[in-house]
mmJSON file of the N, C-alpha and C atoms, coordinates in Angstrom:
{"data_MODEL":{"atom_site":{
"group_PDB":["ATOM","ATOM","ATOM","ATOM","ATOM","ATOM","ATOM","ATOM","ATOM","ATOM","ATOM","ATOM","ATOM","ATOM","ATOM","ATOM","ATOM","ATOM","ATOM","ATOM","ATOM","ATOM","ATOM","ATOM","ATOM","ATOM","ATOM","ATOM","ATOM","ATOM","ATOM","ATOM","ATOM","ATOM","ATOM","ATOM","ATOM","ATOM","ATOM","ATOM","ATOM","ATOM","ATOM","ATOM","ATOM","ATOM","ATOM","ATOM","ATOM","ATOM","ATOM","ATOM","ATOM","ATOM","ATOM","ATOM","ATOM","ATOM","ATOM","ATOM","ATOM","ATOM","ATOM","ATOM","ATOM","ATOM","ATOM","ATOM","ATOM","ATOM","ATOM","ATOM","ATOM","ATOM","ATOM","ATOM","ATOM","ATOM","ATOM","ATOM","ATOM","ATOM","ATOM","ATOM","ATOM","ATOM","ATOM","ATOM","ATOM","ATOM","ATOM","ATOM","ATOM","ATOM","ATOM","ATOM","ATOM","ATOM","ATOM","ATOM","ATOM","ATOM","ATOM","ATOM","ATOM","ATOM","ATOM","ATOM","ATOM","ATOM","ATOM","ATOM","ATOM","ATOM","ATOM","ATOM","ATOM","ATOM","ATOM","ATOM","ATOM","ATOM","ATOM","ATOM","ATOM","ATOM","ATOM","ATOM","ATOM","ATOM","ATOM","ATOM","ATOM","ATOM","ATOM","ATOM","ATOM","ATOM","ATOM","ATOM","ATOM","ATOM","ATOM","ATOM","ATOM","ATOM","ATOM","ATOM","ATOM","ATOM","ATOM","ATOM","ATOM","ATOM","ATOM","ATOM","ATOM","ATOM","ATOM","ATOM","ATOM","ATOM","ATOM","ATOM","ATOM","ATOM","ATOM","ATOM","ATOM","ATOM","ATOM","ATOM","ATOM","ATOM","ATOM","ATOM","ATOM","ATOM","ATOM","ATOM","ATOM","ATOM","ATOM","ATOM","ATOM","ATOM","ATOM","ATOM","ATOM","ATOM","ATOM","ATOM","ATOM","ATOM","ATOM","ATOM","ATOM","ATOM","ATOM","ATOM","ATOM","ATOM","ATOM","ATOM","ATOM","ATOM","ATOM","ATOM","ATOM","ATOM","ATOM","ATOM","ATOM","ATOM","ATOM","ATOM","ATOM","ATOM","ATOM"],
"id":[1,2,3,4,5,6,7,8,9,10,11,12,13,14,15,16,17,18,19,20,21,22,23,24,25,26,27,28,29,30,31,32,33,34,35,36,37,38,39,40,41,42,43,44,45,46,47,48,49,50,51,52,53,54,55,56,57,58,59,60,61,62,63,64,65,66,67,68,69,70,71,72,73,74,75,76,77,78,79,80,81,82,83,84,85,86,87,88,89,90,91,92,93,94,95,96,97,98,99,100,101,102,103,104,105,106,107,108,109,110,111,112,113,114,115,116,117,118,119,120,121,122,123,124,125,126,127,128,129,130,131,132,133,134,135,136,137,138,139,140,141,142,143,144,145,146,147,148,149,150,151,152,153,154,155,156,157,158,159,160,161,162,163,164,165,166,167,168,169,170,171,172,173,174,175,176,177,178,179,180,181,182,183,184,185,186,187,188,189,190,191,192,193,194,195,196,197,198,199,200,201,202,203,204,205,206,207,208,209,210,211,212,213,214,215,216,217,218,219],
"type_symbol":["N","C","C","N","C","C","N","C","C","N","C","C","N","C","C","N","C","C","N","C","C","N","C","C","N","C","C","N","C","C","N","C","C","N","C","C","N","C","C","N","C","C","N","C","C","N","C","C","N","C","C","N","C","C","N","C","C","N","C","C","N","C","C","N","C","C","N","C","C","N","C","C","N","C","C","N","C","C","N","C","C","N","C","C","N","C","C","N","C","C","N","C","C","N","C","C","N","C","C","N","C","C","N","C","C","N","C","C","N","C","C","N","C","C","N","C","C","N","C","C","N","C","C","N","C","C","N","C","C","N","C","C","N","C","C","N","C","C","N","C","C","N","C","C","N","C","C","N","C","C","N","C","C","N","C","C","N","C","C","N","C","C","N","C","C","N","C","C","N","C","C","N","C","C","N","C","C","N","C","C","N","C","C","N","C","C","N","C","C","N","C","C","N","C","C","N","C","C","N","C","C","N","C","C","N","C","C","N","C","C","N","C","C","N","C","C","N","C","C"],
"label_atom_id":["N","CA","C","N","CA","C","N","CA","C","N","CA","C","N","CA","C","N","CA","C","N","CA","C","N","CA","C","N","CA","C","N","CA","C","N","CA","C","N","CA","C","N","CA","C","N","CA","C","N","CA","C","N","CA","C","N","CA","C","N","CA","C","N","CA","C","N","CA","C","N","CA","C","N","CA","C","N","CA","C","N","CA","C","N","CA","C","N","CA","C","N","CA","C","N","CA","C","N","CA","C","N","CA","C","N","CA","C","N","CA","C","N","CA","C","N","CA","C","N","CA","C","N","CA","C","N","CA","C","N","CA","C","N","CA","C","N","CA","C","N","CA","C","N","CA","C","N","CA","C","N","CA","C","N","CA","C","N","CA","C","N","CA","C","N","CA","C","N","CA","C","N","CA","C","N","CA","C","N","CA","C","N","CA","C","N","CA","C","N","CA","C","N","CA","C","N","CA","C","N","CA","C","N","CA","C","N","CA","C","N","CA","C","N","CA","C","N","CA","C","N","CA","C","N","CA","C","N","CA","C","N","CA","C","N","CA","C","N","CA","C","N","CA","C","N","CA","C","N","CA","C","N","CA","C"],
"label_alt_id":[null,null,null,null,null,null,null,null,null,null,null,null,null,null,null,null,null,null,null,null,null,null,null,null,null,null,null,null,null,null,null,null,null,null,null,null,null,null,null,null,null,null,null,null,null,null,null,null,null,null,null,null,null,null,null,null,null,null,null,null,null,null,null,null,null,null,null,null,null,null,null,null,null,null,null,null,null,null,null,null,null,null,null,null,null,null,null,null,null,null,null,null,null,null,null,null,null,null,null,null,null,null,null,null,null,null,null,null,null,null,null,null,null,null,null,null,null,null,null,null,null,null,null,null,null,null,null,null,null,null,null,null,null,null,null,null,null,null,null,null,null,null,null,null,null,null,null,null,null,null,null,null,null,null,null,null,null,null,null,null,null,null,null,null,null,null,null,null,null,null,null,null,null,null,null,null,null,null,null,null,null,null,null,null,null,null,null,null,null,null,null,null,null,null,null,null,null,null,null,null,null,null,null,null,null,null,null,null,null,null,null,null,null,null,null,null,null,null,null],
"label_comp_id":["UNK","UNK","UNK","UNK","UNK","UNK","UNK","UNK","UNK","UNK","UNK","UNK","UNK","UNK","UNK","UNK","UNK","UNK","UNK","UNK","UNK","UNK","UNK","UNK","UNK","UNK","UNK","UNK","UNK","UNK","UNK","UNK","UNK","UNK","UNK","UNK","UNK","UNK","UNK","UNK","UNK","UNK","UNK","UNK","UNK","UNK","UNK","UNK","UNK","UNK","UNK","UNK","UNK","UNK","UNK","UNK","UNK","UNK","UNK","UNK","UNK","UNK","UNK","UNK","UNK","UNK","UNK","UNK","UNK","UNK","UNK","UNK","UNK","UNK","UNK","UNK","UNK","UNK","UNK","UNK","UNK","UNK","UNK","UNK","UNK","UNK","UNK","UNK","UNK","UNK","UNK","UNK","UNK","UNK","UNK","UNK","UNK","UNK","UNK","UNK","UNK","UNK","UNK","UNK","UNK","UNK","UNK","UNK","UNK","UNK","UNK","UNK","UNK","UNK","UNK","UNK","UNK","UNK","UNK","UNK","UNK","UNK","UNK","UNK","UNK","UNK","UNK","UNK","UNK","UNK","UNK","UNK","UNK","UNK","UNK","UNK","UNK","UNK","UNK","UNK","UNK","UNK","UNK","UNK","UNK","UNK","UNK","UNK","UNK","UNK","UNK","UNK","UNK","UNK","UNK","UNK","UNK","UNK","UNK","UNK","UNK","UNK","UNK","UNK","UNK","UNK","UNK","UNK","UNK","UNK","UNK","UNK","UNK","UNK","UNK","UNK","UNK","UNK","UNK","UNK","UNK","UNK","UNK","UNK","UNK","UNK","UNK","UNK","UNK","UNK","UNK","UNK","UNK","UNK","UNK","UNK","UNK","UNK","UNK","UNK","UNK","UNK","UNK","UNK","UNK","UNK","UNK","UNK","UNK","UNK","UNK","UNK","UNK","UNK","UNK","UNK","UNK","UNK","UNK"],
"label_asym_id":["A","A","A","A","A","A","A","A","A","A","A","A","A","A","A","A","A","A","A","A","A","A","A","A","A","A","A","A","A","A","A","A","A","A","A","A","A","A","A","A","A","A","A","A","A","A","A","A","A","A","A","A","A","A","A","A","A","A","A","A","A","A","A","A","A","A","A","A","A","A","A","A","A","A","A","A","A","A","A","A","A","A","A","A","A","A","A","A","A","A","A","A","A","A","A","A","A","A","A","A","A","A","A","A","A","A","A","A","A","A","A","A","A","A","A","A","A","A","A","A","A","A","A","A","A","A","A","A","A","A","A","A","A","A","A","A","A","A","A","A","A","A","A","A","A","A","A","A","A","A","A","A","A","A","A","A","A","A","A","A","A","A","A","A","A","A","A","A","A","A","A","A","A","A","A","A","A","A","A","A","A","A","A","A","A","A","A","A","A","A","A","A","A","A","A","A","A","A","A","A","A","A","A","A","A","A","A","A","A","A","A","A","A","A","A","A","A","A","A"],
"label_entity_id":["1","1","1","1","1","1","1","1","1","1","1","1","1","1","1","1","1","1","1","1","1","1","1","1","1","1","1","1","1","1","1","1","1","1","1","1","1","1","1","1","1","1","1","1","1","1","1","1","1","1","1","1","1","1","1","1","1","1","1","1","1","1","1","1","1","1","1","1","1","1","1","1","1","1","1","1","1","1","1","1","1","1","1","1","1","1","1","1","1","1","1","1","1","1","1","1","1","1","1","1","1","1","1","1","1","1","1","1","1","1","1","1","1","1","1","1","1","1","1","1","1","1","1","1","1","1","1","1","1","1","1","1","1","1","1","1","1","1","1","1","1","1","1","1","1","1","1","1","1","1","1","1","1","1","1","1","1","1","1","1","1","1","1","1","1","1","1","1","1","1","1","1","1","1","1","1","1","1","1","1","1","1","1","1","1","1","1","1","1","1","1","1","1","1","1","1","1","1","1","1","1","1","1","1","1","1","1","1","1","1","1","1","1","1","1","1","1","1","1"],
"label_seq_id":[1,1,1,2,2,2,3,3,3,4,4,4,5,5,5,6,6,6,7,7,7,8,8,8,9,9,9,10,10,10,11,11,11,12,12,12,13,13,13,14,14,14,15,15,15,16,16,16,17,17,17,18,18,18,19,19,19,20,20,20,21,21,21,22,22,22,23,23,23,24,24,24,25,25,25,26,26,26,27,27,27,28,28,28,29,29,29,30,30,30,31,31,31,32,32,32,33,33,33,34,34,34,35,35,35,36,36,36,37,37,37,38,38,38,39,39,39,40,40,40,41,41,41,42,42,42,43,43,43,44,44,44,45,45,45,46,46,46,47,47,47,48,48,48,49,49,49,50,50,50,51,51,51,52,52,52,53,53,53,54,54,54,55,55,55,56,56,56,57,57,57,58,58,58,59,59,59,60,60,60,61,61,61,62,62,62,63,63,63,64,64,64,65,65,65,66,66,66,67,67,67,68,68,68,69,69,69,70,70,70,71,71,71,72,72,72,73,73,73],
"pdbx_PDB_ins_code":[null,null,null,null,null,null,null,null,null,null,null,null,null,null,null,null,null,null,null,null,null,null,null,null,null,null,null,null,null,null,null,null,null,null,null,null,null,null,null,null,null,null,null,null,null,null,null,null,null,null,null,null,null,null,null,null,null,null,null,null,null,null,null,null,null,null,null,null,null,null,null,null,null,null,null,null,null,null,null,null,null,null,null,null,null,null,null,null,null,null,null,null,null,null,null,null,null,null,null,null,null,null,null,null,null,null,null,null,null,null,null,null,null,null,null,null,null,null,null,null,null,null,null,null,null,null,null,null,null,null,null,null,null,null,null,null,null,null,null,null,null,null,null,null,null,null,null,null,null,null,null,null,null,null,null,null,null,null,null,null,null,null,null,null,null,null,null,null,null,null,null,null,null,null,null,null,null,null,null,null,null,null,null,null,null,null,null,null,null,null,null,null,null,null,null,null,null,null,null,null,null,null,null,null,null,null,null,null,null,null,null,null,null,null,null,null,null,null,null],
"Cartn_x":[-35.556,-35.688,-36.379,-35.871,-36.406,-37.761,-38.596,-39.921,-39.805,-40.408,-40.37,-41.677,-41.553,-42.76,-43.036,-44.268,-44.643,-44.344,-43.796,-43.41,-44.614,-45.756,-46.926,-47.909,-47.491,-48.376,-48.185,-49.281,-49.241,-48.755,-47.864,-47.393,-48.517,-49.262,-50.398,-51.653,-52.375,-53.536,-54.601,-54.677,-55.655,-55.352,-54.181,-53.793,-54.298,-54.898,-55.324,-56.255,-57.222,-58.181,-57.494,-56.583,-55.873,-54.983,-54.342,-53.501,-54.332,-55.488,-56.393,-56.842,-57.178,-57.578,-56.427,-55.227,-54.051,-53.816,-54.045,-53.874,-54.813,-56.057,-57.026,-56.712,-56.252,-55.877,-54.707,-53.688,-52.51,-52.889,-53.68,-54.093,-54.855,-55.737,-56.505,-55.57,-54.612,-53.665,-52.83,-52.531,-51.737,-52.594,-53.91,-54.81,-55.013,-54.839,-55.008,-56.339,-57.16,-58.48,-58.353,-58.643,-58.636,-60.022,-60.096,-61.398,-62.126,-63.422,-64.236,-64.359,-64.216,-64.382,-63.145,-62.047,-60.849,-59.946,-60.283,-59.442,-58.462,-57.176,-56.152,-55.385,-55.896,-55.229,-55.067,-55.92,-55.824,-55.009,-54.472,-53.662,-52.259,-51.729,-50.38,-49.366,-48.29,-47.246,-46.68,-46.513,-45.973,-46.929,-48.23,-49.216,-49.169,-49.138,-49.07,-47.787,-46.685,-45.411,-45.412,-46.068,-46.168,-46.953,-48.052,-48.879,-48.081,-47.454,-46.669,-45.508,-44.852,-43.737,-44.163,-45.28,-45.784,-46.233,-46.863,-47.281,-46.046,-45.016,-43.791,-43.173,-43.107,-42.55,-43.317,-44.637,-45.455,-45.265,-45.209,-45.033,-43.672,-42.634,-41.305,-41.323,-41.975,-42.066,-42.792,-43.891,-44.626,-43.741,-42.997,-42.122,-41.023,-40.442,-39.399,-39.934,-41.144,-41.742,-41.988,-42.451,-42.667,-41.357,-40.325,-39.025,-38.433,-38.596,-38.088,-38.819,-40.102,-40.876,-40.45,-40.083,-39.63,-38.263,-37.387,-36.025,-35.922,-36.905,-36.858,-37.381,-37.895,-38.439,-37.392],
"Cartn_y":[127.959,127.017,125.762,124.61,123.334,123.046,122.419,122.02,120.731,120.699,119.502,118.738,117.431,116.607,116.107,115.922,115.415,113.931,113.497,112.095,111.179,111.718,110.872,110.931,111.519,111.548,110.262,109.755,108.501,108.739,107.9,107.963,107.498,106.495,105.963,106.183,107.281,107.591,106.488,105.682,104.606,103.525,103.536,102.534,102.869,104.017,104.468,103.465,102.95,102.01,100.705,100.22,98.982,99.173,100.318,100.589,100.723,101.327,101.454,100.069,99.203,97.831,97.087,97.26,96.614,97.075,98.355,98.894,98.201,98.023,97.374,95.886,95.222,93.807,93.623,94.456,94.363,94.66,95.696,96.046,94.889,94.258,93.133,91.972,91.672,90.594,90.879,92.153,92.535,92.704,92.592,92.744,94.186,95.1,96.532,96.976,97.579,98.056,99.466,99.633,100.959,101.573,102.858,103.511,103.64,103.438,103.512,104.941,105.927,107.321,107.896,107.116,107.57,108.461,108.721,109.542,108.632,108.797,107.93,108.593,109.689,110.422,109.637,108.65,107.842,106.569,106.385,105.214,105.424,104.422,104.526,104.606,105.332,105.46,104.101,103.24,101.908,101.096,101.273,100.562,101.062,102.381,102.956,102.526,102.497,102.069,100.612,99.78,98.358,98.156,98.878,98.777,99.243,100.41,100.948,100.049,99.479,98.583,97.334,96.749,95.542,95.853,97.003,97.402,97.535,98.193,98.371,97.025,96.112,94.778,94.083,94.163,93.493,94.122,95.443,96.114,95.79,95.733,95.361,93.92,93.049,91.642,91.516,92.262,92.234,92.715,93.782,94.317,93.325,92.683,91.688,90.518,90.075,88.982,89.377,90.609,91.072,91.148,91.678,91.786,90.411,89.485,88.122,87.462,87.718,87.159,87.706,88.966,89.589,89.083,88.885,88.483,87.01,86.208,84.795,84.503,85.486,85.287,85.422],
"Cartn_z":[-159.817,-158.726,-159.24,-158.873,-159.355,-158.736,-159.509,-159.035,-158.233,-157.081,-156.239,-156.364,-156.467,-156.496,-155.086,-154.774,-153.46,-153.398,-152.3,-152.183,-152.031,-151.645,-151.45,-152.615,-153.733,-154.894,-155.693,-156.235,-156.98,-158.406,-158.858,-160.238,-161.161,-160.704,-161.456,-160.601,-160.816,-159.978,-159.957,-161.009,-161.06,-160.028,-159.448,-158.458,-157.052,-156.87,-155.541,-154.868,-155.583,-154.994,-154.589,-155.414,-155.091,-153.868,-153.755,-152.585,-151.319,-151.442,-150.29,-149.822,-150.757,-150.428,-149.766,-150.287,-149.726,-148.289,-148.033,-146.681,-145.703,-146.084,-145.192,-145.019,-146.068,-145.962,-145.008,-145.15,-144.291,-142.842,-142.627,-141.264,-140.625,-141.375,-140.85,-140.488,-141.348,-141.07,-139.832,-139.588,-138.422,-137.166,-137.323,-136.184,-135.77,-136.701,-136.431,-137.003,-136.169,-136.595,-137.155,-138.44,-139.049,-138.922,-138.598,-138.447,-139.781,-139.745,-140.96,-141.48,-140.582,-141.005,-141.691,-141.734,-142.426,-141.596,-140.347,-139.478,-138.754,-139.048,-138.481,-137.343,-136.805,-135.744,-134.46,-134.224,-133.009,-133.203,-134.398,-134.705,-134.136,-133.462,-132.926,-134.06,-133.82,-134.826,-135.202,-134.218,-134.498,-135.365,-135.163,-135.986,-137.42,-137.582,-138.928,-139.627,-138.88,-139.447,-139.855,-139.054,-139.39,-140.671,-140.793,-142.004,-143.217,-143.103,-144.215,-144.597,-143.604,-143.881,-144.62,-144.198,-144.868,-146.294,-146.485,-147.834,-148.726,-148.213,-148.993,-149.34,-148.378,-148.65,-149.756,-149.696,-150.728,-152.095,-152.143,-153.431,-154.037,-153.203,-153.689,-154.186,-153.443,-153.849,-155.191,-155.365,-156.637,-157.784,-157.552,-158.599,-158.941,-157.923,-158.171,-158.989,-158.678,-159.429,-160.87,-161.091,-162.464,-163.224,-162.567,-163.229,-163.517,-162.596,-162.802,-163.965,-164.093,-165.191,-166.529,-166.563,-167.803,-168.218,-167.241,-167.594,-167.979,-167.592,-167.918,-169.325,-169.98,-171.335,-172.387],
"occupancy":[1.0,1.0,1.0,1.0,1.0,1.0,1.0,1.0,1.0,1.0,1.0,1.0,1.0,1.0,1.0,1.0,1.0,1.0,1.0,1.0,1.0,1.0,1.0,1.0,1.0,1.0,1.0,1.0,1.0,1.0,1.0,1.0,1.0,1.0,1.0,1.0,1.0,1.0,1.0,1.0,1.0,1.0,1.0,1.0,1.0,1.0,1.0,1.0,1.0,1.0,1.0,1.0,1.0,1.0,1.0,1.0,1.0,1.0,1.0,1.0,1.0,1.0,1.0,1.0,1.0,1.0,1.0,1.0,1.0,1.0,1.0,1.0,1.0,1.0,1.0,1.0,1.0,1.0,1.0,1.0,1.0,1.0,1.0,1.0,1.0,1.0,1.0,1.0,1.0,1.0,1.0,1.0,1.0,1.0,1.0,1.0,1.0,1.0,1.0,1.0,1.0,1.0,1.0,1.0,1.0,1.0,1.0,1.0,1.0,1.0,1.0,1.0,1.0,1.0,1.0,1.0,1.0,1.0,1.0,1.0,1.0,1.0,1.0,1.0,1.0,1.0,1.0,1.0,1.0,1.0,1.0,1.0,1.0,1.0,1.0,1.0,1.0,1.0,1.0,1.0,1.0,1.0,1.0,1.0,1.0,1.0,1.0,1.0,1.0,1.0,1.0,1.0,1.0,1.0,1.0,1.0,1.0,1.0,1.0,1.0,1.0,1.0,1.0,1.0,1.0,1.0,1.0,1.0,1.0,1.0,1.0,1.0,1.0,1.0,1.0,1.0,1.0,1.0,1.0,1.0,1.0,1.0,1.0,1.0,1.0,1.0,1.0,1.0,1.0,1.0,1.0,1.0,1.0,1.0,1.0,1.0,1.0,1.0,1.0,1.0,1.0,1.0,1.0,1.0,1.0,1.0,1.0,1.0,1.0,1.0,1.0,1.0,1.0,1.0,1.0,1.0,1.0,1.0,1.0],
"B_iso_or_equiv":[0.0,0.0,0.0,0.0,0.0,0.0,0.0,0.0,0.0,0.0,0.0,0.0,0.0,0.0,0.0,0.0,0.0,0.0,0.0,0.0,0.0,0.0,0.0,0.0,0.0,0.0,0.0,0.0,0.0,0.0,0.0,0.0,0.0,0.0,0.0,0.0,0.0,0.0,0.0,0.0,0.0,0.0,0.0,0.0,0.0,0.0,0.0,0.0,0.0,0.0,0.0,0.0,0.0,0.0,0.0,0.0,0.0,0.0,0.0,0.0,0.0,0.0,0.0,0.0,0.0,0.0,0.0,0.0,0.0,0.0,0.0,0.0,0.0,0.0,0.0,0.0,0.0,0.0,0.0,0.0,0.0,0.0,0.0,0.0,0.0,0.0,0.0,0.0,0.0,0.0,0.0,0.0,0.0,0.0,0.0,0.0,0.0,0.0,0.0,0.0,0.0,0.0,0.0,0.0,0.0,0.0,0.0,0.0,0.0,0.0,0.0,0.0,0.0,0.0,0.0,0.0,0.0,0.0,0.0,0.0,0.0,0.0,0.0,0.0,0.0,0.0,0.0,0.0,0.0,0.0,0.0,0.0,0.0,0.0,0.0,0.0,0.0,0.0,0.0,0.0,0.0,0.0,0.0,0.0,0.0,0.0,0.0,0.0,0.0,0.0,0.0,0.0,0.0,0.0,0.0,0.0,0.0,0.0,0.0,0.0,0.0,0.0,0.0,0.0,0.0,0.0,0.0,0.0,0.0,0.0,0.0,0.0,0.0,0.0,0.0,0.0,0.0,0.0,0.0,0.0,0.0,0.0,0.0,0.0,0.0,0.0,0.0,0.0,0.0,0.0,0.0,0.0,0.0,0.0,0.0,0.0,0.0,0.0,0.0,0.0,0.0,0.0,0.0,0.0,0.0,0.0,0.0,0.0,0.0,0.0,0.0,0.0,0.0,0.0,0.0,0.0,0.0,0.0,0.0],
"pdbx_formal_charge":[null,null,null,null,null,null,null,null,null,null,null,null,null,null,null,null,null,null,null,null,null,null,null,null,null,null,null,null,null,null,null,null,null,null,null,null,null,null,null,null,null,null,null,null,null,null,null,null,null,null,null,null,null,null,null,null,null,null,null,null,null,null,null,null,null,null,null,null,null,null,null,null,null,null,null,null,null,null,null,null,null,null,null,null,null,null,null,null,null,null,null,null,null,null,null,null,null,null,null,null,null,null,null,null,null,null,null,null,null,null,null,null,null,null,null,null,null,null,null,null,null,null,null,null,null,null,null,null,null,null,null,null,null,null,null,null,null,null,null,null,null,null,null,null,null,null,null,null,null,null,null,null,null,null,null,null,null,null,null,null,null,null,null,null,null,null,null,null,null,null,null,null,null,null,null,null,null,null,null,null,null,null,null,null,null,null,null,null,null,null,null,null,null,null,null,null,null,null,null,null,null,null,null,null,null,null,null,null,null,null,null,null,null,null,null,null,null,null,null],
"auth_seq_id":[1,1,1,2,2,2,3,3,3,4,4,4,5,5,5,6,6,6,7,7,7,8,8,8,9,9,9,10,10,10,11,11,11,12,12,12,13,13,13,14,14,14,15,15,15,16,16,16,17,17,17,18,18,18,19,19,19,20,20,20,21,21,21,22,22,22,23,23,23,24,24,24,25,25,25,26,26,26,27,27,27,28,28,28,29,29,29,30,30,30,31,31,31,32,32,32,33,33,33,34,34,34,35,35,35,36,36,36,37,37,37,38,38,38,39,39,39,40,40,40,41,41,41,42,42,42,43,43,43,44,44,44,45,45,45,46,46,46,47,47,47,48,48,48,49,49,49,50,50,50,51,51,51,52,52,52,53,53,53,54,54,54,55,55,55,56,56,56,57,57,57,58,58,58,59,59,59,60,60,60,61,61,61,62,62,62,63,63,63,64,64,64,65,65,65,66,66,66,67,67,67,68,68,68,69,69,69,70,70,70,71,71,71,72,72,72,73,73,73],
"auth_comp_id":["UNK","UNK","UNK","UNK","UNK","UNK","UNK","UNK","UNK","UNK","UNK","UNK","UNK","UNK","UNK","UNK","UNK","UNK","UNK","UNK","UNK","UNK","UNK","UNK","UNK","UNK","UNK","UNK","UNK","UNK","UNK","UNK","UNK","UNK","UNK","UNK","UNK","UNK","UNK","UNK","UNK","UNK","UNK","UNK","UNK","UNK","UNK","UNK","UNK","UNK","UNK","UNK","UNK","UNK","UNK","UNK","UNK","UNK","UNK","UNK","UNK","UNK","UNK","UNK","UNK","UNK","UNK","UNK","UNK","UNK","UNK","UNK","UNK","UNK","UNK","UNK","UNK","UNK","UNK","UNK","UNK","UNK","UNK","UNK","UNK","UNK","UNK","UNK","UNK","UNK","UNK","UNK","UNK","UNK","UNK","UNK","UNK","UNK","UNK","UNK","UNK","UNK","UNK","UNK","UNK","UNK","UNK","UNK","UNK","UNK","UNK","UNK","UNK","UNK","UNK","UNK","UNK","UNK","UNK","UNK","UNK","UNK","UNK","UNK","UNK","UNK","UNK","UNK","UNK","UNK","UNK","UNK","UNK","UNK","UNK","UNK","UNK","UNK","UNK","UNK","UNK","UNK","UNK","UNK","UNK","UNK","UNK","UNK","UNK","UNK","UNK","UNK","UNK","UNK","UNK","UNK","UNK","UNK","UNK","UNK","UNK","UNK","UNK","UNK","UNK","UNK","UNK","UNK","UNK","UNK","UNK","UNK","UNK","UNK","UNK","UNK","UNK","UNK","UNK","UNK","UNK","UNK","UNK","UNK","UNK","UNK","UNK","UNK","UNK","UNK","UNK","UNK","UNK","UNK","UNK","UNK","UNK","UNK","UNK","UNK","UNK","UNK","UNK","UNK","UNK","UNK","UNK","UNK","UNK","UNK","UNK","UNK","UNK","UNK","UNK","UNK","UNK","UNK","UNK"],
"auth_asym_id":["A","A","A","A","A","A","A","A","A","A","A","A","A","A","A","A","A","A","A","A","A","A","A","A","A","A","A","A","A","A","A","A","A","A","A","A","A","A","A","A","A","A","A","A","A","A","A","A","A","A","A","A","A","A","A","A","A","A","A","A","A","A","A","A","A","A","A","A","A","A","A","A","A","A","A","A","A","A","A","A","A","A","A","A","A","A","A","A","A","A","A","A","A","A","A","A","A","A","A","A","A","A","A","A","A","A","A","A","A","A","A","A","A","A","A","A","A","A","A","A","A","A","A","A","A","A","A","A","A","A","A","A","A","A","A","A","A","A","A","A","A","A","A","A","A","A","A","A","A","A","A","A","A","A","A","A","A","A","A","A","A","A","A","A","A","A","A","A","A","A","A","A","A","A","A","A","A","A","A","A","A","A","A","A","A","A","A","A","A","A","A","A","A","A","A","A","A","A","A","A","A","A","A","A","A","A","A","A","A","A","A","A","A","A","A","A","A","A","A"],
"auth_atom_id":["N","CA","C","N","CA","C","N","CA","C","N","CA","C","N","CA","C","N","CA","C","N","CA","C","N","CA","C","N","CA","C","N","CA","C","N","CA","C","N","CA","C","N","CA","C","N","CA","C","N","CA","C","N","CA","C","N","CA","C","N","CA","C","N","CA","C","N","CA","C","N","CA","C","N","CA","C","N","CA","C","N","CA","C","N","CA","C","N","CA","C","N","CA","C","N","CA","C","N","CA","C","N","CA","C","N","CA","C","N","CA","C","N","CA","C","N","CA","C","N","CA","C","N","CA","C","N","CA","C","N","CA","C","N","CA","C","N","CA","C","N","CA","C","N","CA","C","N","CA","C","N","CA","C","N","CA","C","N","CA","C","N","CA","C","N","CA","C","N","CA","C","N","CA","C","N","CA","C","N","CA","C","N","CA","C","N","CA","C","N","CA","C","N","CA","C","N","CA","C","N","CA","C","N","CA","C","N","CA","C","N","CA","C","N","CA","C","N","CA","C","N","CA","C","N","CA","C","N","CA","C","N","CA","C","N","CA","C","N","CA","C","N","CA","C","N","CA","C","N","CA","C","N","CA","C"],
"pdbx_PDB_model_num":[1,1,1,1,1,1,1,1,1,1,1,1,1,1,1,1,1,1,1,1,1,1,1,1,1,1,1,1,1,1,1,1,1,1,1,1,1,1,1,1,1,1,1,1,1,1,1,1,1,1,1,1,1,1,1,1,1,1,1,1,1,1,1,1,1,1,1,1,1,1,1,1,1,1,1,1,1,1,1,1,1,1,1,1,1,1,1,1,1,1,1,1,1,1,1,1,1,1,1,1,1,1,1,1,1,1,1,1,1,1,1,1,1,1,1,1,1,1,1,1,1,1,1,1,1,1,1,1,1,1,1,1,1,1,1,1,1,1,1,1,1,1,1,1,1,1,1,1,1,1,1,1,1,1,1,1,1,1,1,1,1,1,1,1,1,1,1,1,1,1,1,1,1,1,1,1,1,1,1,1,1,1,1,1,1,1,1,1,1,1,1,1,1,1,1,1,1,1,1,1,1,1,1,1,1,1,1,1,1,1,1,1,1,1,1,1,1,1,1]
}}}
């Protein structure tokens, strides 16, 4: 039986702090208050989805910029 990897595991564990910071920056820009205790159970699904969507857009944009920089050399 094939081994399954978890979809939420980080490929680069050292990136965890940067992703956490990005989450708080995006939430602040969207006007969503994240709880300081780390419990997100009271967060609306639409709010969590908005945060996740914006994070994904930014990460894709960063990757595209890196790839564009590599191909122009």
